[in-house]
N, C-alpha and C positions, 0 to 999 in steps of 0.2 A: 812754971816757965813763963817768962815775960814775952808777950807777942807784940809785933809792930802794930801801931794804931794808924800810922800814916807814913808813906815813903814819898820823898820828893827829890828832884834834882835841883840843886842850887849851885849855879856856876859849875865848877869842876868837882863838886862833892855830891854824894848821895846822903841825904838827911833822913834819919829815921826817928820818929817820935814813938816812944814805947807806951804801953798801957799805963805805966805808973807816972807818965808825964815827962820823964827824962828824954833827952835828945842826944843822939850821937851823929857825928859827921864823918864820912868815909871818903877820902880822896879816891877818885875813880881808878887811877892807875894802881894804887895800893890795894884797893878792893880786888882788882883783877889779879894782882900778884898773890893775894891771899886765898885765891880760889882753892877750895878743898878737893878739887877734882884730881883724879889720878893723872890726867893729862898734864896738870900743872905741878903737883906735888910729888908725883911718882907713886909707886905702891911697893910694898915689901913682899918678897917671895917667901916661901916656907922657911927659909933659913935666916930671914930678917934682913936680907940684902935689898937695898933700894934699887928699884928698876924703873927706868924712864923718868919722865917729868922734867921740869926745868925750875926746880926751886932756886930762888934768888934772882931769877930773871927780872929785868925791869920792863915795864909796860908803859913807858912814857907816851902820852898822847892817846892812849886807849880810853874810850869813854863808855859809859853805860847807855845802852840804847833802849832798854826795856827791862821788865821784870815780871814775874808772876809768883803768886803765893803757892806753896806746895803743901797740901794738907794743912795741919795746924802746927807745923814745926819748922818750916824752912822757907827761904826765898831763893828762887832761881833767877839770877841776873843774866841779861844778854849784853854782850860787849861788842864794840865796833870791830874787833878783830875776829868776829864770828864765834867766839867762845861762849858756850851756854850750858856746859855740862856740870858745873859746880853747884851743889846744893848747900847753901849757907844756912845751917841750923840757927835758930834764934840764939841759943846759948853761945854758939861759935861767934856770931856777930857781936855779941856783948863782950866776949873775951878779946877779940882782935882790936877793939877800940883802944885797949891799953897799949898796943904796939904801934898805933898810928899817931 
């Protein structure tokens, strides 16, 4: 699993340089919309029905105010709208760059 070597805010993007030297740029509002938290994406009940969440909601103007590394597998971003419960696994971060 590739891990971040460095994370920086550059303008309205979060830039991540990975251990292999590659770099990815994440617009802050799209990073917020991609939060893997149940609060944002919802969660499925025992029957597979999606409960809660706001998938597809736009977060225009929301910025990243901080972050912390979680174990050796994820980053927890803090956002200006007080959201901070999404754990962005390294593999998930690499996957979502294809959608941004």
